[in-house]
gemmi code that builds the backbone of each chain (N, CA, C; Angstrom):
import gemmi

chains = {
    "A": [
        ("MET", (212.538, 40.850, 104.284), (212.587, 41.715, 105.385), (212.736, 42.958, 105.485)),
        ("SER", (211.771, 43.772, 106.282), (212.171, 45.574, 105.941), (211.991, 45.954, 107.529)),
        ("LYS", (212.931, 47.071, 107.650), (213.111, 47.749, 108.721), (212.103, 48.541, 108.932)),
        ("LYS", (211.750, 48.802, 110.328), (210.338, 49.196, 110.529), (211.392, 50.500, 111.499)),
        ("PRO", (210.289, 51.922, 111.243), (211.027, 53.132, 111.816), (211.789, 52.768, 113.256)),
        ("GLY", (211.213, 52.119, 114.192), (211.752, 51.952, 115.129), (213.007, 51.197, 115.732)),
        ("GLY", (213.234, 50.585, 114.545), (214.626, 49.555, 114.732), (214.100, 48.237, 114.446)),
        ("ARG", (213.057, 47.566, 114.860), (212.809, 46.281, 114.601), (212.563, 45.880, 113.330)),
        ("PHE", (212.504, 44.778, 112.929), (212.298, 43.900, 111.688), (211.305, 43.124, 111.081)),
        ("ARG", (210.389, 43.416, 110.465), (209.507, 43.007, 109.813), (210.110, 41.785, 109.227)),
        ("GLY", (209.750, 40.333, 109.969), (209.704, 39.233, 109.220), (208.652, 38.512, 109.222)),
        ("GLY", (208.365, 37.221, 109.451), (207.322, 36.185, 109.505), (207.778, 34.749, 109.482)),
        ("GLY", (206.493, 33.834, 110.539), (206.993, 32.571, 110.693), (207.522, 32.894, 111.737)),
        ("GLN", (208.253, 33.746, 112.470), (208.969, 33.236, 113.845), (208.151, 33.644, 114.951)),
        ("SER", (208.457, 32.518, 115.938), (207.766, 32.727, 117.176), (208.191, 34.335, 118.021)),
        ("GLN", (209.370, 35.003, 117.590), (209.467, 36.155, 118.163), (209.716, 37.229, 117.317)),
        ("ARG", (208.876, 36.954, 116.401), (208.942, 37.536, 114.913), (209.095, 39.174, 115.294)),
        ("ASP", (210.101, 40.052, 114.959), (211.010, 41.184, 115.171), (210.569, 42.135, 116.331)),
        ("ARG", (210.880, 41.564, 117.435), (210.527, 41.766, 118.845), (211.933, 42.064, 119.583)),
        ("TRP", (213.232, 41.587, 119.049), (214.560, 41.509, 119.083), (215.277, 41.817, 118.245)),
        ("PHE", (215.230, 43.289, 117.962), (216.004, 43.941, 116.799), (216.597, 43.351, 115.954)),
        ("GLY", (215.936, 42.287, 115.161), (216.226, 41.515, 114.110), (217.012, 40.567, 114.318)),
        ("LEU", (217.518, 40.369, 115.584), (218.225, 38.817, 115.461), (217.183, 37.611, 115.753)),
        ("GLU", (215.811, 37.839, 116.205), (215.695, 36.600, 116.260), (215.375, 35.738, 115.116)),
        ("ALA", (215.981, 36.650, 113.932), (215.965, 35.296, 112.580), (217.341, 34.194, 112.917)),
        ("GLU", (218.213, 34.564, 113.558), (219.141, 33.723, 113.568), (219.091, 32.895, 114.210)),
        ("ASP", (219.580, 31.479, 113.742), (219.371, 29.999, 114.101), (219.512, 29.918, 115.503)),
        ("ASP", (220.844, 30.737, 116.040), (221.170, 30.540, 117.408), (220.942, 31.454, 118.356)),
        ("PHE", (219.357, 32.404, 118.100), (219.080, 33.847, 118.500), (218.758, 33.386, 120.597)),
        ("ASP", (218.128, 32.262, 119.854), (217.330, 31.916, 121.733), (219.139, 31.296, 122.690)),
        ("ALA", (220.081, 30.813, 121.970), (221.232, 30.810, 122.964), (221.622, 31.971, 123.116)),
        ("PHE", (221.992, 32.959, 122.272), (222.386, 34.344, 122.533), (221.908, 34.898, 123.396)),
        ("ARG", (219.983, 35.219, 123.079), (219.490, 35.884, 124.338), (219.732, 35.481, 126.068)),
        ("ARG", (219.736, 33.882, 125.646), (220.098, 33.102, 126.849), (221.477, 33.834, 127.822)),
        ("TRP", (222.350, 33.879, 127.109), (223.426, 34.156, 127.165), (223.857, 35.606, 127.263)),
        ("TRP", (223.063, 36.204, 126.966), (223.159, 38.103, 126.795), (222.414, 38.227, 128.351)),
        ("HIS", (221.231, 37.775, 128.456), (220.847, 37.989, 130.092), (221.327, 37.417, 131.186)),
        ("ARG", (222.026, 36.015, 130.953), (222.771, 35.387, 132.103), (224.347, 35.670, 132.443)),
        ("VAL", (225.181, 36.282, 131.341), (226.682, 36.486, 131.272), (226.858, 37.773, 130.619)),
        ("GLY", (226.370, 38.105, 129.260), (226.974, 39.241, 128.834), (226.702, 40.479, 129.142)),
        ("LYS", (225.614, 40.649, 129.709), (224.865, 42.055, 129.915), (225.603, 42.034, 130.928)),
        ("ASP", (225.800, 41.343, 131.924), (226.399, 42.031, 133.251), (227.937, 42.136, 132.923)),
        ("GLU", (228.423, 41.699, 131.890), (229.829, 41.891, 131.632), (229.983, 42.877, 131.276)),
        ("ALA", (229.095, 43.305, 130.358), (228.788, 44.779, 130.056), (228.599, 45.988, 130.352)),
        ("GLY", (228.317, 45.806, 131.788), (227.968, 46.616, 132.575), (226.668, 46.713, 133.360)),
        ("GLY", (225.645, 45.650, 132.606), (224.662, 45.719, 133.433), (223.346, 46.191, 132.825)),
        ("ARG", (223.947, 47.080, 131.634), (222.791, 48.052, 131.015), (221.946, 47.478, 130.189)),
        ("ASP", (220.405, 47.861, 130.024), (219.913, 47.163, 128.743), (220.297, 47.294, 127.464)),
        ("LEU", (220.280, 46.595, 126.229), (220.183, 47.313, 124.931), (219.665, 48.527, 124.613)),
        ("ASP", (220.310, 49.461, 123.803), (219.398, 50.810, 123.631), (219.119, 50.981, 122.089)),
        ("SER", (219.787, 49.427, 121.185), (219.807, 50.032, 120.112), (219.793, 48.931, 118.937)),
        ("THR", (219.277, 48.820, 117.919), (219.528, 47.835, 116.856), (221.220, 47.509, 116.573)),
        ("GLU", (221.890, 48.726, 116.481), (223.371, 48.566, 116.342), (223.990, 47.924, 117.544)),
        ("GLN", (223.843, 47.991, 118.664), (224.381, 47.686, 120.050), (224.059, 45.926, 120.033)),
        ("ALA", (222.527, 45.909, 119.390), (222.833, 44.517, 120.097), (223.005, 43.403, 118.302)),
        ("ARG", (223.370, 44.148, 117.514), (224.097, 43.228, 116.363), (225.582, 43.448, 116.764)),
        ("ALA", (226.174, 44.116, 117.670), (227.641, 44.114, 117.938), (227.977, 43.247, 119.092)),
        ("GLU", (226.948, 43.163, 120.059), (227.428, 41.915, 120.935), (227.019, 40.646, 120.560)),
        ("TYR", (226.046, 40.523, 119.742), (225.643, 39.593, 118.977), (227.117, 38.805, 118.116)),
        ("GLY", (227.907, 39.828, 117.230), (229.008, 39.449, 116.511), (229.703, 38.904, 117.517)),
        ("ALA", (230.264, 39.528, 118.426), (230.974, 39.521, 119.603), (230.730, 38.162, 119.989)),
        ("TRP", (229.776, 38.023, 120.444), (229.404, 36.389, 121.075), (229.821, 35.568, 119.626)),
        ("VAL", (229.256, 36.094, 118.758), (229.796, 34.505, 117.664), (230.974, 34.257, 117.410)),
        ("THR", (232.056, 35.421, 117.437), (233.412, 35.867, 117.152), (234.429, 34.897, 118.664)),
        ("SER", (233.571, 34.885, 119.605), (234.411, 34.202, 120.588), (233.509, 32.763, 120.697)),
        ("GLY", (232.646, 32.378, 120.160), (232.779, 30.683, 120.028), (231.541, 30.598, 120.504)),
        ("ARG", (230.471, 31.401, 120.628), (229.040, 31.081, 120.527), (228.859, 30.249, 122.163)),
        ("ASN", (229.603, 31.157, 123.033), (229.396, 30.564, 124.605), (228.063, 30.347, 125.280)),
        ("ARG", (227.484, 28.431, 125.293), (226.318, 28.337, 125.554), (226.076, 28.857, 127.271)),
        ("VAL", (224.940, 28.698, 127.983), (224.359, 28.583, 129.236), (223.845, 27.567, 129.542)),
        ("ARG", (223.739, 27.067, 130.300), (223.383, 25.860, 130.820), (221.758, 25.932, 130.986)),
        ("SER", (220.831, 25.331, 130.531), (219.084, 25.572, 131.068), (219.056, 25.179, 132.644)),
    ],
    "B": [
        ("MET", (236.694, 46.230, 152.459), (235.471, 45.722, 151.412), (234.525, 44.660, 152.332)),
        ("ALA", (233.401, 45.157, 152.248), (232.830, 44.046, 152.928), (232.440, 42.830, 152.339)),
        ("THR", (231.924, 41.758, 152.922), (231.590, 40.419, 152.449), (230.403, 40.252, 152.636)),
        ("ALA", (230.007, 38.840, 151.551), (228.606, 38.827, 151.249), (228.355, 38.158, 152.827)),
        ("GLN", (226.974, 38.180, 153.460), (226.647, 37.098, 154.694), (225.588, 36.127, 154.268)),
        ("TYR", (225.945, 35.564, 153.919), (224.513, 34.322, 154.295), (225.141, 33.081, 154.353)),
        ("ASP", (224.284, 32.180, 155.662), (225.364, 31.157, 156.075), (224.234, 30.348, 156.320)),
        ("GLY", (222.924, 30.399, 155.296), (221.651, 29.976, 155.794), (221.280, 30.277, 156.579)),
        ("GLY", (221.098, 31.483, 157.164), (220.705, 32.337, 157.966), (219.989, 33.723, 157.823)),
        ("SER", (220.930, 34.602, 157.145), (221.066, 35.901, 156.568), (221.723, 35.882, 155.263)),
        ("PHE", (220.847, 37.236, 154.369), (221.499, 37.183, 153.560), (221.289, 38.474, 153.430)),
        ("ALA", (222.490, 39.551, 153.480), (222.946, 40.819, 153.567), (224.268, 40.984, 153.075)),
        ("SER", (224.767, 42.207, 152.346), (225.859, 42.610, 152.263), (225.918, 43.702, 151.489)),
        ("SER", (227.285, 44.478, 151.455), (227.298, 45.604, 151.110), (228.394, 45.564, 149.486)),
        ("ASP", (229.040, 44.267, 149.374), (229.309, 43.826, 148.454), (228.622, 43.554, 147.426)),
        ("GLU", (228.440, 44.039, 146.122), (227.701, 43.663, 145.201), (228.416, 42.604, 144.264)),
        ("ASP", (229.440, 42.602, 144.178), (230.203, 41.666, 143.201), (229.975, 40.079, 143.934)),
        ("ARG", (229.778, 40.258, 144.992), (229.757, 39.078, 145.889), (228.335, 38.323, 146.052)),
        ("MET", (227.444, 39.709, 146.019), (226.148, 39.200, 146.227), (225.750, 38.534, 144.846)),
        ("ILE", (225.965, 39.325, 143.779), (225.821, 38.780, 142.607), (226.192, 37.505, 142.616)),
        ("ALA", (227.652, 37.188, 142.678), (228.264, 35.937, 142.705), (227.267, 34.727, 143.325)),
        ("LEU", (226.582, 35.396, 144.601), (226.019, 34.136, 145.586), (224.547, 33.776, 144.301)),
        ("LEU", (223.925, 34.670, 143.922), (222.702, 34.318, 143.266), (222.911, 33.871, 141.943)),
        ("ARG", (223.522, 33.788, 141.906), (224.352, 33.628, 140.162), (224.512, 31.477, 140.580)),
        ("ASP", (224.968, 31.732, 141.498), (224.912, 30.106, 142.260), (224.003, 29.369, 143.135)),
        ("VAL", (223.031, 30.352, 143.255), (222.093, 29.501, 144.055), (221.319, 28.137, 143.786)),
        ("ARG", (221.531, 27.651, 142.603), (220.838, 26.345, 142.111), (221.844, 25.851, 142.722)),
        ("ASP", (223.345, 25.882, 142.874), (224.353, 24.586, 143.341), (224.456, 25.060, 144.909)),
        ("ALA", (224.144, 26.060, 145.650), (224.270, 26.417, 147.022), (223.559, 24.882, 147.884)),
        ("ALA", (224.220, 24.998, 148.935), (224.047, 23.953, 149.825), (222.818, 24.089, 150.626)),
        ("ALA", (222.690, 25.602, 150.819), (221.106, 25.785, 151.507), (221.002, 27.625, 151.007)),
        ("PRO", (220.641, 27.267, 149.731), (220.130, 28.739, 149.374), (219.488, 29.669, 150.057)),
        ("PRO", (219.497, 30.872, 149.475), (218.604, 31.945, 150.761), (217.278, 31.457, 149.549)),
        ("SER", (215.948, 31.685, 150.723), (214.658, 31.614, 150.049), (214.198, 32.652, 149.238)),
        ("VAL", (213.309, 32.036, 148.555), (212.684, 33.164, 147.844), (212.373, 34.316, 148.387)),
        ("GLU", (211.730, 34.331, 149.568), (211.594, 35.807, 150.417), (212.890, 36.924, 150.468)),
        ("GLU", (213.929, 35.849, 150.868), (215.032, 36.728, 150.980), (215.648, 37.396, 149.409)),
        ("ILE", (215.654, 36.888, 148.275), (215.975, 37.285, 146.957), (214.878, 38.190, 146.447)),
        ("ALA", (213.746, 37.810, 146.951), (212.554, 38.708, 146.420), (212.950, 40.166, 147.398)),
        ("ARG", (213.227, 40.119, 148.559), (213.733, 41.528, 149.102), (214.661, 42.379, 148.279)),
        ("VAL", (215.663, 41.612, 148.211), (216.991, 42.256, 147.351), (216.332, 42.914, 146.102)),
        ("LEU", (215.621, 42.039, 145.528), (214.846, 42.477, 144.125), (214.345, 43.739, 144.428)),
        ("ALA", (213.135, 43.987, 145.223), (212.662, 45.014, 145.479), (213.218, 45.901, 146.269)),
        ("THR", (214.357, 46.047, 147.256), (214.876, 47.124, 147.597), (216.265, 48.033, 146.903)),
        ("THR", (216.810, 46.654, 146.148), (217.983, 47.478, 146.075), (217.917, 48.681, 144.859)),
        ("LEU", (218.685, 49.439, 144.838), (218.906, 50.474, 143.675), (219.611, 50.194, 142.826)),
        ("SER", (220.409, 49.054, 142.831), (221.605, 48.688, 141.682), (220.734, 47.663, 140.539)),
        ("PHE", (220.635, 47.982, 139.392), (219.899, 47.248, 138.178), (220.952, 45.962, 137.973)),
        ("ARG", (222.097, 45.632, 138.572), (222.894, 44.732, 138.260), (222.373, 43.538, 139.513)),
        ("LEU", (222.275, 44.519, 140.646), (221.883, 43.186, 141.649), (220.306, 42.867, 141.322)),
        ("ARG", (219.618, 44.034, 141.024), (218.196, 43.754, 140.593), (218.218, 42.593, 139.320)),
        ("ASN", (218.758, 42.497, 138.364), (219.297, 41.442, 137.250), (219.353, 39.994, 138.191)),
        ("ALA", (220.413, 39.969, 138.821), (220.724, 38.991, 139.693), (220.031, 38.391, 140.403)),
        ("ALA", (219.109, 38.874, 141.042), (218.064, 38.422, 141.813), (217.006, 37.840, 140.962)),
        ("ALA", (216.627, 38.821, 140.238), (215.672, 38.204, 139.080), (215.934, 36.680, 138.648)),
        ("LEU", (217.055, 36.828, 138.332), (217.856, 35.393, 137.765), (217.649, 34.214, 138.583)),
        ("ALA", (217.940, 34.790, 139.570), (217.846, 33.644, 140.866), (216.469, 33.188, 140.834)),
        ("LEU", (215.939, 34.122, 140.895), (214.276, 33.609, 141.266), (214.044, 32.654, 140.236)),
        ("ALA", (214.512, 33.106, 139.112), (213.987, 32.323, 137.998), (214.472, 30.962, 137.807)),
        ("ASP", (215.785, 30.947, 138.358), (216.450, 29.415, 138.655), (215.698, 28.482, 139.776)),
        ("LEU", (215.297, 29.706, 140.771), (214.553, 28.824, 141.935), (212.992, 28.329, 141.299)),
        ("GLY", (212.421, 28.842, 140.572), (211.131, 28.573, 139.699), (210.136, 28.916, 140.646)),
        ("GLY", (208.648, 28.877, 140.642), (207.658, 28.832, 140.939), (206.885, 30.281, 140.950)),
        ("ARG", (205.537, 30.433, 141.439), (205.049, 31.181, 140.995), (205.160, 32.481, 141.783)),
        ("GLU", (205.427, 31.986, 143.110), (205.850, 33.408, 143.976), (206.766, 34.271, 143.150)),
        ("GLY", (207.702, 34.142, 142.523), (208.982, 34.731, 142.021), (208.637, 35.378, 140.850)),
        ("SER", (207.507, 34.840, 140.432), (207.082, 35.745, 138.982), (206.364, 36.927, 139.332)),
        ("GLU", (205.169, 36.908, 140.458), (204.734, 37.918, 141.567), (205.470, 38.886, 141.852)),
        ("TRP", (206.920, 38.644, 142.207), (207.630, 39.708, 142.960), (208.276, 40.454, 141.545)),
        ("ILE", (208.465, 39.598, 140.607), (209.166, 40.106, 139.362), (208.182, 41.218, 138.704)),
        ("GLY", (206.687, 40.727, 138.990), (205.773, 41.212, 138.119), (205.469, 42.619, 138.401)),
        ("ALA", (205.474, 43.056, 139.862), (205.090, 43.543, 140.562), (206.132, 44.742, 141.021)),
        ("VAL", (207.204, 44.778, 140.647), (208.662, 45.475, 140.373), (208.784, 46.036, 139.219)),
        ("LEU", (208.221, 45.603, 138.154), (208.168, 45.886, 136.716), (207.308, 47.159, 136.732)),
        ("GLY", (206.345, 47.072, 137.793), (205.446, 48.196, 137.620), (206.077, 49.522, 138.167)),
        ("ARG", (207.381, 49.797, 138.549), (207.911, 51.157, 139.053), (208.525, 51.327, 137.740)),
        ("PRO", (208.226, 53.306, 137.527), (208.905, 53.713, 136.860), (210.381, 53.746, 136.887)),
        ("ASP", (211.211, 53.812, 138.039), (212.605, 53.636, 138.012), (213.257, 52.665, 137.501)),
        ("VAL", (212.261, 51.389, 137.650), (213.109, 50.048, 137.126), (212.853, 49.683, 135.734)),
        ("ALA", (211.579, 50.497, 135.059), (211.407, 50.232, 133.841), (212.719, 50.886, 132.798)),
        ("PRO", (213.541, 51.431, 132.889), (214.796, 51.995, 132.139), (215.624, 50.656, 131.813)),
        ("GLN", (215.859, 49.661, 132.950), (216.350, 48.689, 133.043), (215.817, 47.637, 133.431)),
        ("SER", (214.966, 46.979, 132.720), (213.850, 45.592, 132.748), (213.874, 44.497, 131.948)),
        ("GLY", (214.825, 44.517, 131.077), (214.850, 43.585, 130.198), (215.426, 42.367, 130.572)),
        ("THR", (216.172, 41.983, 131.786), (216.426, 40.866, 132.063), (215.291, 40.223, 133.022)),
        ("LEU", (214.938, 41.462, 133.708), (213.619, 40.940, 134.593), (212.342, 40.384, 133.969)),
        ("LEU", (212.298, 41.072, 132.561), (211.058, 40.115, 131.366), (211.812, 38.660, 131.547)),
        ("PHE", (213.114, 38.636, 130.744), (213.332, 37.635, 130.570), (213.254, 36.687, 131.861)),
        ("ALA", (213.502, 36.670, 132.709), (213.442, 36.173, 133.930), (212.053, 35.678, 133.927)),
        ("LEU", (211.049, 36.461, 134.056), (209.658, 36.205, 134.476), (209.221, 35.649, 132.512)),
        ("ASP", (209.600, 35.649, 131.635), (209.419, 34.740, 130.618), (210.057, 33.068, 131.285)),
        ("GLU", (210.868, 32.932, 131.641), (211.622, 31.782, 131.907), (210.721, 31.175, 132.982)),
        ("LEU", (210.238, 31.677, 134.080), (209.158, 31.540, 134.769), (208.113, 31.095, 134.775)),
        ("GLY", (207.563, 31.360, 133.419), (206.143, 31.134, 132.623), (205.327, 31.973, 133.566)),
        ("GLY", (205.561, 33.092, 133.568), (204.809, 33.888, 134.527), (204.168, 34.948, 133.855)),
        ("ARG", (203.267, 36.139, 134.418), (202.264, 36.678, 133.666), (203.070, 38.353, 133.955)),
        ("LEU", (202.986, 39.025, 133.005), (202.882, 40.551, 132.877), (201.810, 41.574, 133.613)),
        ("PRO", (201.856, 41.819, 134.511), (200.562, 42.792, 134.695), (200.481, 43.992, 133.765)),
        ("PHE", (199.474, 44.175, 133.394), (199.166, 45.004, 132.207), (199.792, 46.121, 132.259)),
        ("GLU", (199.528, 46.273, 133.767), (199.899, 48.319, 134.060), (201.482, 48.179, 134.346)),
        ("SER", (202.059, 46.949, 134.524), (203.493, 47.042, 134.454), (203.890, 47.357, 132.912)),
        ("LEU", (203.199, 46.567, 132.301), (203.592, 47.078, 130.298), (203.586, 48.258, 129.942)),
        ("VAL", (202.340, 48.760, 130.648), (202.153, 50.231, 130.232), (203.409, 51.021, 130.793)),
        ("ASN", (204.002, 50.626, 132.153), (204.590, 51.371, 132.514), (206.159, 51.112, 131.815)),
        ("ILE", (206.607, 50.054, 131.174), (207.625, 49.567, 130.387), (207.423, 50.559, 128.672)),
        ("VAL", (206.357, 50.336, 128.267), (205.863, 51.140, 127.003), (206.618, 52.449, 127.236)),
        ("ARG", (206.049, 53.340, 128.799), (206.095, 54.426, 128.368), (207.730, 54.912, 128.681)),
        ("HIS", (208.342, 53.905, 129.885), (209.770, 54.534, 130.832), (210.702, 53.742, 129.930)),
        ("GLY", (210.395, 52.427, 129.342), (211.231, 50.848, 129.055), (212.617, 51.288, 128.115)),
        ("SER", (213.689, 50.901, 128.651), (214.439, 50.591, 127.201), (214.118, 50.142, 125.892)),
        ("PHE", (214.666, 49.947, 124.728), (214.649, 49.408, 123.618), (214.498, 47.869, 123.974)),
        ("GLU", (215.476, 47.411, 124.260), (215.174, 45.843, 124.916), (214.100, 45.585, 125.888)),
        ("GLY", (213.917, 46.455, 126.992), (212.869, 46.136, 127.648), (211.252, 45.922, 126.958)),
        ("ARG", (211.367, 47.218, 126.086), (209.925, 47.025, 125.003), (210.341, 45.923, 124.410)),
        ("SER", (211.199, 45.459, 123.533), (210.916, 44.256, 122.619), (210.418, 43.254, 123.582)),
        ("GLU", (211.287, 42.704, 124.620), (211.060, 41.503, 125.974), (209.450, 42.013, 126.440)),
        ("ALA", (209.416, 43.009, 126.110), (207.609, 43.294, 126.813), (206.407, 42.886, 125.685)),
        ("LEU", (207.027, 43.541, 124.637), (206.228, 43.014, 123.076), (205.905, 41.404, 123.044)),
        ("ASN", (207.052, 40.829, 123.181), (207.286, 39.219, 123.104), (206.116, 39.023, 124.567)),
        ("LEU", (206.329, 39.196, 125.315), (205.041, 38.566, 126.383), (203.969, 39.007, 126.057)),
        ("LEU", (203.597, 40.311, 125.406), (201.951, 40.211, 124.966), (201.892, 39.879, 123.993)),
        ("ASP", (202.473, 39.422, 122.908), (202.405, 38.384, 121.831), (202.086, 37.072, 122.244)),
        ("ALA", (202.764, 36.844, 123.254), (202.249, 35.470, 123.777), (201.077, 34.948, 124.554)),
        ("GLY", (200.602, 36.385, 124.560), (199.287, 36.066, 125.488), (199.581, 35.999, 126.903)),
        ("ARG", (200.768, 36.613, 127.605), (201.214, 36.793, 128.847), (200.999, 38.127, 129.642)),
        ("VAL", (200.226, 38.810, 128.936), (199.638, 40.111, 129.804), (198.787, 39.665, 130.546)),
        ("ALA", (198.485, 40.260, 131.834), (197.015, 40.094, 132.317), (196.433, 41.089, 133.253)),
        ("SER", (195.426, 41.448, 133.492), (195.099, 42.983, 134.216), (194.487, 41.710, 135.393)),
        ("ALA", (194.558, 42.466, 136.536), (194.143, 42.085, 137.679), (192.427, 42.206, 137.980)),
        ("ASP", (191.308, 43.137, 137.381), (190.363, 43.072, 136.893), (190.194, 44.229, 136.086)),
        ("PRO", (188.751, 44.580, 135.605), (188.373, 45.283, 134.227), (188.826, 46.652, 134.564)),
        ("ALA", (188.484, 47.215, 135.619), (188.558, 48.535, 135.739), (190.507, 49.151, 135.727)),
        ("ALA", (190.953, 47.902, 136.297), (192.388, 48.169, 135.727), (192.757, 48.139, 134.320)),
        ("HIS", (192.337, 47.235, 133.858), (192.530, 46.844, 132.059), (191.795, 48.046, 131.692)),
        ("ARG", (191.076, 48.291, 131.594), (190.044, 50.080, 131.083), (191.611, 50.437, 131.467)),
        ("ARG", (191.627, 51.019, 132.454), (192.534, 52.216, 132.943), (194.128, 52.028, 132.078)),
        ("ALA", (194.574, 50.797, 131.945), (195.851, 50.303, 131.267), (195.988, 50.811, 129.506)),
        ("LEU", (194.494, 50.465, 129.220), (194.281, 50.556, 127.903), (194.073, 52.017, 127.799)),
        ("GLU", (193.605, 52.772, 128.255), (193.660, 54.281, 128.439), (194.638, 55.205, 128.245)),
        ("ASP", (195.373, 54.553, 129.279), (196.728, 54.743, 129.244), (197.599, 54.694, 127.974)),
        ("LEU", (198.072, 53.404, 127.617), (198.189, 53.286, 126.287), (197.755, 54.046, 125.092)),
        ("ALA", (196.730, 54.200, 125.076), (196.199, 54.949, 123.812), (196.457, 56.320, 124.171)),
        ("SER", (196.560, 57.027, 125.110), (197.525, 58.006, 125.102), (198.646, 57.919, 124.778)),
        ("ILE", (199.462, 57.166, 125.435), (201.082, 57.334, 124.990), (201.012, 56.907, 123.617)),
        ("ALA", (200.216, 56.528, 123.005), (200.196, 56.354, 121.467), (200.403, 57.569, 120.470)),
        ("VAL", (199.768, 58.238, 121.156), (199.477, 59.727, 120.445), (200.340, 60.984, 121.290)),
        ("GLY", (201.113, 60.715, 122.048), (201.885, 61.327, 122.844), (203.286, 62.110, 122.227)),
        ("ALA", (204.189, 63.058, 122.767), (205.142, 63.258, 122.176), (206.734, 62.561, 122.248)),
        ("ASP", (206.402, 61.455, 122.766), (207.788, 60.622, 122.563), (207.432, 59.552, 121.683)),
        ("HIS", (208.185, 59.975, 120.837), (208.246, 59.127, 119.069), (207.904, 57.812, 119.398)),
        ("ALA", (209.303, 57.161, 120.059), (209.418, 55.735, 120.124), (208.511, 55.199, 121.140)),
        ("ALA", (208.202, 55.882, 122.393), (207.140, 54.758, 123.140), (205.746, 55.223, 122.395)),
        ("ALA", (205.531, 56.271, 121.726), (204.221, 56.195, 121.192), (204.373, 54.975, 120.047)),
        ("GLU", (205.290, 54.610, 119.207), (205.216, 53.696, 118.467), (205.302, 52.192, 119.043)),
        ("VAL", (205.809, 52.041, 120.027), (205.696, 50.721, 120.659), (204.069, 50.423, 121.214)),
        ("ALA", (203.399, 51.348, 121.804), (202.510, 51.651, 121.982), (201.288, 51.276, 121.256)),
        ("ARG", (201.744, 51.864, 120.132), (200.677, 51.495, 118.574), (200.722, 49.807, 118.421)),
        ("GLU", (201.973, 49.487, 118.768), (201.809, 48.036, 118.091), (201.570, 47.003, 119.618)),
        ("ALA", (201.405, 47.733, 120.647), (200.721, 46.957, 121.786), (199.727, 47.054, 121.460)),
        ("LEU", (199.088, 48.016, 121.264), (197.287, 48.290, 120.320), (197.166, 47.347, 119.323)),
        ("ALA", (197.733, 47.154, 118.856), (197.834, 46.460, 117.377), (197.709, 44.964, 117.324)),
        ("ILE", (198.487, 44.451, 118.510), (198.375, 42.894, 118.979), (197.538, 42.589, 120.150)),
        ("LEU", (196.686, 43.917, 121.285), (195.493, 43.570, 121.391), (194.486, 43.161, 120.628)),
        ("SER", (194.580, 43.929, 119.638), (193.000, 44.181, 118.723), (193.154, 42.817, 118.107)),
        ("ALA", (194.516, 42.390, 117.387), (194.177, 41.368, 116.450), (193.748, 40.302, 117.722)),
        ("ALA", (194.482, 40.207, 118.839), (194.219, 39.157, 119.784), (192.571, 39.530, 119.843)),
        ("SER", (191.938, 40.105, 120.148), (190.561, 39.918, 120.405), (189.574, 39.933, 119.049)),
        ("GLY", (190.143, 39.757, 118.069), (189.678, 39.404, 116.566), (188.646, 40.983, 116.013)),
        ("GLY", (189.580, 42.178, 116.736), (188.634, 43.425, 115.959), (189.735, 44.338, 116.346)),
        ("PRO", (189.180, 45.885, 115.916), (189.968, 47.064, 116.017), (189.524, 47.271, 117.699)),
        ("ASP", (188.859, 46.925, 118.358), (188.347, 47.255, 119.735), (189.513, 45.980, 120.875)),
        ("ALA", (190.186, 46.415, 121.246), (191.028, 45.351, 122.078), (190.358, 45.568, 123.380)),
        ("SER", (189.160, 46.083, 123.828), (188.960, 46.004, 125.205), (188.569, 45.109, 125.890)),
        ("GLU", (188.499, 44.008, 125.283), (188.085, 42.834, 125.913), (188.884, 41.630, 125.779)),
        ("HIS", (190.036, 42.073, 125.917), (191.563, 41.273, 125.684), (191.885, 40.507, 126.590)),
        ("ARG", (191.564, 39.450, 126.960), (192.255, 38.812, 128.239), (192.302, 39.812, 129.534)),
        ("ARG", (190.787, 39.239, 129.956), (190.894, 40.103, 131.357), (191.120, 39.155, 132.281)),
    ],
}
model = gemmi.Model(1)
for chain_id, residues in chains.items():
    chain = gemmi.Chain(chain_id)
    for i, (resn, *xyz) in enumerate(residues, 1):
        res = gemmi.Residue()
        res.name, res.seqid = resn, gemmi.SeqId(i, " ")
        for name, pos in zip(("N", "CA", "C"), xyz):
            atom = gemmi.Atom()
            atom.name, atom.element = name, gemmi.Element(name[0])
            atom.pos, atom.b_iso = gemmi.Position(*pos), 0.0
            res.add_atom(atom)
        chain.add_residue(res)
    model.add_chain(chain)
structure = gemmi.Structure()
structure.add_model(model)
structure.setup_entities()
């Protein structure tokens, strides 16, 4: 997997490949994305993610805190 | 501090946190606010936190009307910098992003918003109202692709590449009108 100049990653075979900061390769990406939009973002102030680094930090914090899930 | 007012007949408050809480629980409310009431909040608030909550509430309620409201709001330049959750809500609703709104997000959007918008484009979920609007949006996208904003230019080039691949060639002008 190679990093593109703009920060997204080139992978392959993913339904959402390289569109979400490279995190889409993680098995639990869909659960994290749902949690981020429905819980995490507002707790963080409500602003969009601005960088791969910020996205990875939020993902790491979510994993550390026990991968909280949001109902569908 | 003012309290939220929703008792089955009105939906207005100057307490942002209270309104967000009401919107978050819309699926469990005995008498939830209507789609029109939530859409009015979505379209008029200057708070991106409240706008996000309204979009998610529309996603929770489901229906085509909600996706049309969200798609229209995403065409505003002032909304684009905080558009990620609106695009997520649109995705959850199974809605389509107007091509003009995609261009707006490519031009003014955040890293997150641009990524969510490209996801919708890649999934064939971007559409134009008519051929003339489609041509204008394509021209705008091509202009951004060679513009001075390097981050926007890269996203515009990626969008054009997706459109080209979807149309089966280098000319994307026939894509999904």
